[in-house]
C-alpha positions in Angstrom: -8.5 -37.1 -78.2 -5.0 -36.4 -77.0 -2.3 -39.0 -76.4 -2.5 -38.4 -72.6 -6.3 -39.1 -72.6 -5.9 -42.2 -74.7 -3.2 -43.6 -72.3 -5.3 -42.8 -69.2 -8.3 -44.6 -70.7 -6.2 -47.6 -71.6 -4.9 -47.6 -68.0 -8.4 -47.5 -66.6 -9.6 -50.3 -68.8 -6.6 -52.5 -67.9 -7.2 -51.9 -64.2 -10.9 -52.9 -64.7 -9.9 -56.1 -66.5 -7.3 -57.0 -63.9 -9.8 -56.3 -61.1 -12.4 -58.5 -62.9 -9.9 -61.3 -63.3 -8.9 -61.0 -59.6 -12.5 -61.3 -58.4 -13.3 -64.2 -60.7 -10.2 -66.0 -59.5 -11.2 -65.4 -55.9 -14.8 -66.6 -56.4 -13.6 -69.7 -58.3 -11.1 -70.5 -55.5 -13.7 -70.1 -52.8 -16.2 -72.3 -54.7 -13.5 -74.9 -55.3 -12.7 -75.2 -51.5 -16.2 -74.8 -50.2 -18.1 -77.0 -52.6 -17.3 -80.3 -50.8 -18.2 -78.7 -47.5 -21.5 -77.3 -48.8 -22.3 -80.7 -50.5 -21.8 -82.5 -47.3 -23.9 -80.1 -45.4 -26.6 -80.3 -48.0 -26.5 -84.1 -48.0 -27.1 -84.1 -44.2 -30.4 -82.4 -44.8 -31.6 -84.2 -47.9 -34.0 -87.2 -47.7 -32.7 -90.6 -48.7 -34.7 -90.4 -51.9 -33.1 -87.1 -52.8 -29.6 -88.4 -52.0 -30.0 -91.5 -54.2 -31.8 -89.6 -57.0 -30.2 -89.8 -60.5 -29.3 -87.2 -61.8 -28.1 -85.5 -58.6 -30.3 -83.0 -57.0 -28.2 -79.9 -56.3 -31.0 -77.6 -55.2 -33.6 -79.8 -53.3 -37.2 -78.6 -52.8 -38.4 -78.0 -49.2 -40.2 -81.3 -49.3 -36.8 -83.0 -50.0 -35.2 -81.7 -46.8 -35.4 -83.4 -43.4 -33.8 -83.4 -39.9 -34.1 -87.2 -39.6 -30.5 -87.9 -40.2 -29.5 -85.7 -37.2 -32.2 -87.2 -35.1 -31.1 -90.8 -36.0 -27.7 -90.2 -34.4 -29.4 -89.9 -31.0 -28.2 -88.3 -27.8 -25.4 -90.9 -27.6 -23.5 -89.0 -30.3 -23.0 -86.2 -27.8 -21.0 -88.6 -25.7 -18.6 -89.1 -28.7 -18.3 -85.3 -28.9 -17.4 -85.2 -25.2 -14.8 -87.9 -25.7 -13.1 -86.1 -28.5 -13.3 -82.8 -26.7 -11.9 -84.2 -23.5 -9.0 -86.0 -25.1 -8.1 -83.1 -27.4 -8.3 -80.4 -24.7 -6.2 -82.4 -22.2 -3.6 -83.3 -24.8 -3.4 -79.7 -26.0 -3.0 -78.3 -22.4 -0.2 -80.8 -21.7 1.5 -80.0 -24.9 1.5 -76.3 -24.2 2.4 -76.8 -20.5 5.5 -78.9 -21.4 6.3 -77.3 -24.8 6.4 -73.7 -23.7 9.1 -74.0 -21.0 11.1 -76.4 -23.2 10.9 -74.0 -26.1 12.0 -71.1 -23.9 14.9 -73.1 -22.5 16.1 -74.0 -26.0 15.7 -70.4 -27.2 17.4 -68.5 -24.4 19.4 -70.8 -22.2 22.7 -72.2 -23.4 22.6 -76.0 -23.1 25.3 -78.5 -23.8 24.5 -80.3 -27.0 21.7 -77.9 -27.9 22.1 -78.5 -31.6 21.8 -82.3 -31.1 18.6 -81.8 -29.0 17.1 -79.6 -31.7 18.1 -82.1 -34.4 16.4 -84.9 -32.5 13.3 -82.9 -32.0 13.2 -82.1 -35.7 13.6 -85.7 -36.7 10.9 -86.8 -34.3 8.5 -84.2 -35.7 9.1 -85.4 -39.2 8.8 -89.1 -38.3 5.5 -90.7 -39.6 3.5 -91.3 -36.4 1.8 -94.3 -38.0 5.1 -96.2 -37.8 4.9 -95.9 -34.0 1.6 -97.8 -34.0 2.9 -101.3 -33.2 5.3 -100.1 -30.5 2.6 -98.1 -28.8 0.1 -101.0 -29.0 2.5 -103.2 -27.1 3.1 -100.6 -24.5 -0.6 -100.0 -24.0 -1.2 -103.8 -23.7 1.6 -104.3 -21.2 0.5 -101.4 -19.0 -3.2 -102.3 -19.3 -4.2 -98.9 -20.6 -6.7 -100.1 -23.2 -10.1 -98.5 -23.1 -8.7 -95.5 -21.2 -8.4 -91.9 -22.2 -4.8 -92.0 -21.2 -4.1 -94.4 -24.0 -5.0 -91.5 -26.4 -3.8 -88.5 -24.4 -0.2 -89.7 -24.1 0.4 -90.6 -27.7 -1.3 -87.4 -28.9 0.9 -85.3 -26.6 4.1 -87.1 -27.6 3.3 -86.7 -31.3 2.5 -83.0 -31.1 5.1 -82.0 -28.6 8.1 -81.7 -31.0 6.2 -79.4 -33.4 5.0 -77.4 -30.4 8.5 -76.9 -29.2 9.9 -75.9 -32.6 7.1 -73.4 -33.3 7.2 -71.7 -29.9 11.0 -71.6 -29.9 11.0 -69.5 -33.0 8.6 -67.1 -31.4 10.7 -66.8 -28.2 13.8 -66.1 -30.3 12.0 -63.1 -31.8 11.3 -61.4 -28.5 13.8 -58.7 -27.5 16.3 -59.8 -24.8 16.2 -56.3 -23.3 12.8 -57.1 -22.0 14.1 -60.1 -20.1 17.1 -58.2 -18.8 14.8 -55.5 -17.4 12.6 -58.1 -15.8 15.7 -59.7 -14.1 16.7 -56.3 -12.8 13.2 -55.9 -11.3 13.7 -59.2 -9.4 12.0 -61.7 -11.6 13.4 -65.2 -11.7 13.2 -67.4 -14.9 9.9 -69.1 -14.0 8.1 -65.9 -12.9 9.4 -64.0 -15.9 8.2 -66.8 -18.2 4.8 -66.9 -16.6 4.1 -63.2 -16.1 5.9 -61.5 -19.0 7.0 -63.9 -21.8 3.9 -66.1 -22.2 1.4 -63.1 -22.3 3.5 -61.7 -25.2 3.3 -65.0 -27.1 -0.4 -65.6 -26.8 -0.9 -65.6 -30.6 1.8 -68.3 -30.9 0.2 -70.4 -28.1 -3.2 -70.1 -29.7 -1.8 -71.1 -33.1 0.1 -74.1 -31.9 -2.7 -75.1 -29.5 -5.3 -75.2 -32.3 -3.0 -77.3 -34.5 -2.6 -79.7 -31.6 -6.3 -79.7 -30.9 -7.2 -80.4 -34.5 -4.8 -83.3 -34.8 -6.2 -84.9 -31.6 -9.8 -84.2 -32.7 -9.3 -85.9 -36.1 -7.0 -88.7 -35.3 -8.4 -92.1 -36.2 -5.9 -95.0 -36.1 -4.9 -94.9 -32.5 -8.5 -94.2 -31.3 -9.8 -97.1 -33.3 -7.3 -99.5 -31.9 -6.7 -98.4 -28.3 -10.5 -97.9 -27.6 -12.9 -100.7 -28.1 -15.7 -99.7 -25.8 -18.4 -98.0 -27.8 -19.2 -95.4 -25.1 -15.6 -94.2 -25.3 -15.4 -93.7 -29.1 -14.2 -90.5 -30.4 -16.0 -88.8 -33.3 -13.9 -90.2 -36.2 -14.4 -93.8 -34.9 -18.1 -93.2 -34.2 -18.6 -91.9 -37.7 -16.8 -95.0 -39.1 -19.1 -97.3 -37.1 -22.3 -95.9 -38.6 -24.0 -98.6 -40.6 -27.2 -99.1 -42.6 -30.0 -101.5 -42.2 -28.1 -104.0 -44.3 -24.6 -104.7 -45.4 -25.2 -103.3 -48.8 -26.6 -100.0 -47.7 -24.4 -97.0 -47.1 -26.1 -94.4 -44.8 -24.9 -91.3 -46.6 -27.3 -89.0 -44.7 -26.4 -90.0 -41.1 -22.7 -90.1 -42.0 -23.0 -86.5 -43.5 -24.9 -85.4 -40.4 -22.2 -86.9 -38.1 -19.5 -85.2 -40.1 -21.2 -81.8 -39.8 -21.6 -82.2 -36.1 -17.9 -83.3 -35.7 -16.7 -80.4 -37.8 -18.9 -77.7 -36.2 -16.8 -77.3 -32.9 -13.6 -76.9 -34.9 -15.3 -74.2 -37.1 -16.5 -72.3 -34.0 -13.0 -72.6 -32.4 -11.3 -71.2 -35.5 -13.8 -68.4 -35.9 -13.4 -67.3 -32.3 -9.6 -67.4 -32.4 -9.0 -66.3 -36.0 -7.5 -63.0 -35.1 -5.0 -64.7 -32.8 -4.3 -67.3 -35.5 -3.5 -64.6 -38.1 -1.2 -62.9 -35.6 0.6 -66.1 -34.8 1.1 -67.0 -38.4 2.3 -63.6 -39.5 4.4 -62.8 -36.5 8.0 -62.4 -37.4 7.2 -62.0 -41.1 8.4 -58.4 -41.0 11.3 -57.2 -38.9 12.2 -53.8 -37.8 
């Protein structure tokens, strides 16, 4: 065998080894991240005996599977899904409706004290929102907004708005100014240009920031637990926390897992539908020229 043939065979073997290592790493990473999700899904279908069995039953038999945990939640759980969806959607729409014009103003218009405004927005976005809890509680009590969707919509909007402005501003800055100059020549004013030209070009950014806002509002727990005390107005995180067993010493793992799966399913569908826009929004601006 010649030297060239030996080197080519070594290169092929090294490529095969590196490819095997790559695929093993990918499989292990996927298992690492999906294992808790799959375990929760499996727990929602296992019978109570299978859940409490020692050692754990990783692959239950058909007789050890049941839909009773989902049925035990009742139709009332759909009300909690509606509450979370309503609060999250309204908060997201308000965030985008206010954040997009504000971000465009900071990106294109020269404002006095612009750097100070941006610094304040950045500080607010980094501020732990839990520290606002007591102040918001006093405001909600003084305005009589307890047990009202507004008590959740306004804080969620205020918390997510700084991040929305910062993200959208970076996208607006990446758009060519020649496009806006051409639109002004054609007779567009600032508002019509933003609505008809700029926003359609930044749909990936709007989808990305909108989903981030929606997920935060959907999963938020502390404000929803404190500001809402009527059971019919609970959001999904609070409703899951309120699930109890037949006694104080019983933990209903099955119903909790079923409620968690139901609460996660809408987010999964949303991300799958908008995944292409999300990827475009995340990667936009990564390569210039």
